[in-house]
Each structure stands twice: as structure tokens, then as C-alpha cells.
LUMMI-718839 format. One line per field, with one value per residue: residue number from 1; residue in one letter; x, z, y of N, C-alpha, C in turn. Coordinates in steps of 0.05 Angstrom, whole numbers. Example, Ala and Ser with C-alpha at 12.3 -4.5 7.8 and 13.67 -1.06 7.14 Angstrom:
% LUMMI-718839
resi	c(1 / 2) $
resn	c(A / S) $
n.X	c(264 / 257) $
n.Z	c(156 / 142) $
n.Y	c(-114 / -45) $
ca.X	c(246 / 273) $
ca.Z	c(156 / 143) $
ca.Y	c(-90 / -21) $
c.X	c(264 / 258) $
c.Z	c(156 / 157) $
c.Y	c(-66 / 1) $
END
This chain:
% LUMMI-718839
resi	c(1 / 2 / 3 / 4 / 5 / 6 / 7 / 8 / 9 / 10 / 11 / 12 / 13 / 14 / 15 / 16 / 17 / 18 / 19 / 20 / 21 / 22 / 23 / 24 / 25 / 26 / 27 / 28 / 29 / 30 / 31 / 32 / 33 / 34 / 35 / 36 / 37 / 38 / 39 / 40 / 41 / 42 / 43 / 44 / 45 / 46 / 47 / 48 / 49 / 50 / 51 / 52 / 53 / 54 / 55 / 56 / 57 / 58 / 59 / 60 / 61 / 62 / 63 / 64 / 65 / 66 / 67 / 68 / 69 / 70 / 71 / 72 / 73 / 74 / 75 / 76 / 77 / 78 / 79 / 80 / 81 / 82 / 83 / 84 / 85 / 86 / 87 / 88 / 89 / 90 / 91 / 92 / 93 / 94 / 95 / 96 / 97 / 98 / 99 / 100 / 101 / 102 / 103 / 104 / 105 / 106 / 107 / 108 / 109 / 110) $
resn	c(M / E / I / F / A / Q / R / L / R / E / R / A / K / Q / L / G / I / S / N / A / E / A / A / R / R / I / G / L / E / E / R / R / Y / A / H / Y / A / A / G / R / R / E / P / D / M / A / T / L / V / N / I / A / E / T / L / G / T / T / P / N / W / L / L / G / I / T / S / N / A / G / M / T / E / D / K / A / K / L / V / D / R / F / E / N / A / A / T / C / M / G / T / D / D / L / E / L / C / V / I / Q / A / E / A / V / A / A / K / K / D / V) $
n.X	c(17 / 21 / 6 / 4 / 58 / 80 / 53 / 71 / 126 / 121 / 96 / 136 / 174 / 146 / 147 / 200 / 235 / 277 / 271 / 291 / 286 / 230 / 215 / 237 / 207 / 157 / 164 / 182 / 223 / 277 / 284 / 235 / 201 / 225 / 210 / 155 / 157 / 179 / 142 / 140 / 116 / 56 / 26 / -8 / -74 / -72 / -19 / -19 / -54 / -24 / 21 / -2 / -23 / 24 / 52 / 20 / -25 / -79 / -104 / -135 / -116 / -63 / -75 / -96 / -149 / -201 / -246 / -267 / -312 / -341 / -302 / -250 / -196 / -146 / -158 / -175 / -128 / -97 / -127 / -120 / -64 / -62 / -90 / -57 / -11 / -30 / -35 / 15 / 25 / 29 / -20 / -26 / -3 / -36 / -85 / -75 / -68 / -120 / -149 / -127 / -142 / -198 / -203 / -186 / -226 / -272 / -261 / -271 / -327 / -337) $
n.Z	c(0 / -23 / -9 / 46 / 60 / 39 / 70 / 120 / 117 / 107 / 154 / 193 / 174 / 181 / 236 / 245 / 252 / 245 / 208 / 240 / 291 / 293 / 291 / 340 / 377 / 368 / 382 / 351 / 313 / 276 / 224 / 212 / 213 / 171 / 128 / 126 / 115 / 66 / 35 / 28 / 63 / 102 / 162 / 215 / 243 / 298 / 303 / 265 / 290 / 336 / 313 / 290 / 336 / 365 / 331 / 330 / 297 / 255 / 240 / 194 / 166 / 156 / 121 / 78 / 78 / 75 / 106 / 81 / 50 / -9 / -19 / -62 / -87 / -78 / -39 / 3 / 14 / 35 / 80 / 109 / 117 / 149 / 194 / 213 / 224 / 266 / 308 / 328 / 354 / 410 / 459 / 460 / 411 / 376 / 386 / 367 / 313 / 300 / 309 / 269 / 224 / 228 / 220 / 168 / 143 / 156 / 128 / 76 / 74 / 75) $
n.Y	c(-23 / 36 / 89 / 87 / 79 / 126 / 165 / 151 / 163 / 218 / 236 / 226 / 262 / 311 / 312 / 317 / 275 / 216 / 154 / 114 / 136 / 142 / 88 / 71 / 102 / 81 / 29 / -12 / -57 / -30 / -50 / -74 / -29 / -1 / -33 / -22 / 34 / 34 / 10 / -44 / -79 / -87 / -63 / -100 / -90 / -75 / -57 / -16 / 21 / 32 / 55 / 101 / 128 / 137 / 170 / 213 / 219 / 194 / 128 / 129 / 174 / 157 / 116 / 141 / 154 / 198 / 244 / 287 / 302 / 328 / 365 / 390 / 349 / 373 / 412 / 379 / 352 / 394 / 407 / 360 / 363 / 409 / 392 / 351 / 380 / 411 / 374 / 372 / 418 / 463 / 484 / 541 / 558 / 530 / 553 / 605 / 595 / 577 / 623 / 656 / 626 / 630 / 685 / 691 / 660 / 690 / 736 / 722 / 724 / 778) $
ca.X	c(0 / 40 / -3 / 12 / 87 / 84 / 44 / 89 / 150 / 112 / 91 / 162 / 186 / 132 / 155 / 228 / 249 / 285 / 257 / 301 / 273 / 202 / 214 / 243 / 184 / 134 / 171 / 186 / 251 / 282 / 281 / 206 / 191 / 235 / 193 / 130 / 163 / 186 / 119 / 143 / 98 / 35 / 22 / -34 / -91 / -62 / 6 / -27 / -65 / -2 / 37 / -17 / -24 / 51 / 61 / 1 / -43 / -100 / -101 / -148 / -98 / -41 / -85 / -106 / -178 / -208 / -275 / -270 / -332 / -349 / -279 / -232 / -174 / -125 / -166 / -175 / -100 / -89 / -140 / -105 / -38 / -67 / -98 / -34 / 7 / -43 / -31 / 42 / 26 / 20 / -46 / -25 / 2 / -60 / -106 / -67 / -74 / -149 / -158 / -119 / -159 / -224 / -202 / -185 / -252 / -290 / -254 / -285 / -355 / -339) $
ca.Z	c(0 / -27 / 6 / 74 / 62 / 34 / 93 / 142 / 113 / 109 / 182 / 206 / 165 / 195 / 264 / 245 / 262 / 225 / 209 / 264 / 315 / 292 / 299 / 369 / 392 / 365 / 395 / 330 / 303 / 253 / 199 / 208 / 206 / 144 / 108 / 124 / 103 / 38 / 22 / 23 / 81 / 115 / 190 / 223 / 254 / 324 / 298 / 252 / 311 / 353 / 297 / 288 / 363 / 373 / 313 / 334 / 274 / 255 / 220 / 169 / 151 / 146 / 99 / 57 / 79 / 84 / 110 / 70 / 28 / -22 / -24 / -83 / -76 / -69 / -14 / 23 / 22 / 51 / 106 / 123 / 126 / 171 / 217 / 224 / 236 / 291 / 329 / 339 / 366 / 437 / 460 / 453 / 382 / 362 / 389 / 349 / 285 / 297 / 307 / 243 / 204 / 230 / 209 / 139 / 135 / 158 / 106 / 52 / 75 / 73) $
ca.Y	c(0 / 58 / 113 / 84 / 84 / 154 / 180 / 145 / 180 / 246 / 243 / 228 / 288 / 332 / 311 / 322 / 251 / 196 / 128 / 99 / 148 / 134 / 60 / 70 / 113 / 63 / 4 / -32 / -60 / -12 / -65 / -77 / -3 / 5 / -47 / -6 / 60 / 29 / -1 / -73 / -94 / -71 / -72 / -110 / -69 / -65 / -43 / 9 / 39 / 40 / 74 / 126 / 141 / 145 / 192 / 235 / 222 / 174 / 107 / 137 / 191 / 141 / 99 / 158 / 155 / 225 / 249 / 313 / 300 / 353 / 382 / 381 / 333 / 391 / 424 / 357 / 347 / 416 / 404 / 338 / 373 / 428 / 376 / 337 / 400 / 419 / 355 / 376 / 445 / 468 / 497 / 570 / 560 / 520 / 574 / 627 / 585 / 577 / 652 / 665 / 613 / 642 / 712 / 687 / 650 / 713 / 755 / 712 / 732 / 807) $
c.X	c(18 / 32 / 5 / 42 / 93 / 76 / 61 / 114 / 144 / 109 / 117 / 176 / 173 / 141 / 185 / 244 / 257 / 268 / 265 / 288 / 243 / 198 / 218 / 219 / 160 / 139 / 174 / 216 / 253 / 276 / 251 / 194 / 199 / 219 / 166 / 135 / 170 / 163 / 121 / 125 / 78 / 31 / -6 / -49 / -80 / -37 / -1 / -38 / -43 / 16 / 23 / -17 / 4 / 60 / 41 / -16 / -65 / -93 / -113 / -129 / -75 / -50 / -96 / -136 / -186 / -239 / -282 / -289 / -339 / -326 / -264 / -209 / -152 / -133 / -166 / -147 / -90 / -102 / -127 / -79 / -42 / -74 / -74 / -14 / -4 / -37 / -3 / 45 / 18 / -6 / -46 / -21 / -23 / -82 / -100 / -74 / -104 / -159 / -151 / -137 / -187 / -225 / -201 / -213 / -273 / -286 / -268 / -314 / -358 / -340) $
c.Z	c(0 / -11 / 35 / 77 / 58 / 58 / 117 / 141 / 117 / 138 / 198 / 199 / 179 / 224 / 267 / 257 / 240 / 227 / 234 / 289 / 316 / 301 / 329 / 385 / 391 / 379 / 375 / 323 / 279 / 226 / 192 / 199 / 178 / 123 / 105 / 109 / 73 / 22 / 15 / 40 / 92 / 144 / 194 / 237 / 280 / 320 / 284 / 272 / 329 / 338 / 296 / 315 / 370 / 356 / 313 / 309 / 276 / 235 / 193 / 153 / 140 / 122 / 76 / 56 / 90 / 88 / 100 / 46 / 17 / -28 / -49 / -71 / -65 / -42 / 8 / 32 / 41 / 79 / 122 / 133 / 150 / 196 / 230 / 237 / 264 / 313 / 342 / 354 / 395 / 436 / 451 / 423 / 366 / 363 / 370 / 320 / 280 / 293 / 279 / 221 / 204 / 217 / 178 / 128 / 135 / 136 / 80 / 51 / 72 / 45) $
c.Y	c(25 / 83 / 111 / 90 / 113 / 171 / 176 / 162 / 210 / 254 / 245 / 254 / 311 / 335 / 317 / 299 / 232 / 171 / 112 / 110 / 141 / 106 / 57 / 79 / 93 / 36 / -19 / -34 / -42 / -25 / -68 / -51 / 5 / -9 / -32 / 20 / 57 / 17 / -30 / -90 / -75 / -81 / -84 / -86 / -58 / -49 / -16 / 29 / 49 / 60 / 101 / 142 / 152 / 169 / 215 / 240 / 200 / 152 / 115 / 155 / 175 / 124 / 115 / 160 / 183 / 227 / 277 / 313 / 327 / 372 / 372 / 365 / 351 / 403 / 403 / 351 / 369 / 415 / 382 / 348 / 392 / 413 / 362 / 357 / 408 / 400 / 358 / 402 / 444 / 483 / 526 / 573 / 551 / 541 / 598 / 619 / 585 / 605 / 662 / 652 / 624 / 670 / 710 / 678 / 673 / 733 / 748 / 722 / 762 / 817) $
END
């Protein structure tokens, strides 16, 4: 499943960690994680959930499943990126981003 491998690499990059560090945090052998990141193997459900929780995202995002119905593909990708970035932020930074996003959204109505 290429989307899973791509998203796994993307998430590690977003977090600023290497594959080795991601594997360590998740509790997997580096070699096993490398198979996932290269798209050679797929994790079982329990491992997928563990990977998602440890990397601060969702299994759906890692699998490329979006709930952004009615959006263009480009907009859905941006929403996914925004959501994943938000999971890495502290409360103050997240609140600032929400305020900014709301201001941009309100500007559209003016």
C-alpha cells in the first residue's frame, strides 16, 4: 500500500524525526519499520493503531482515507496537512492558528 508508506514517511518528516527514531518511539525494530516505510509490508490493525497514536495522527490519515466529502482533492490534502500539523502544536500555538484561520474565513464573507 503505497499511500501508507508515503504518509508514514511524510509524518516522520513533519515531526522532524528519522525512520530509526520513529521505529524506536513506536517500539518496532528498525528493519520492520523500514519495510513499512518502503511499502514492502503492511502492519496489522493493532500495529497500525499503535503507529498512528505514537506519531500523533490517525489510522485513516495514514491509509489515505479522508472524511472531507465535497472538497476538491487539493483542498482535502491541505485540510489533512493542517490537521496533522495541529496535532504537533501546543495549545497556545494552536489557538493562534485557529484565530488566524477564522479571520481568513470571515474575510471571505466580507
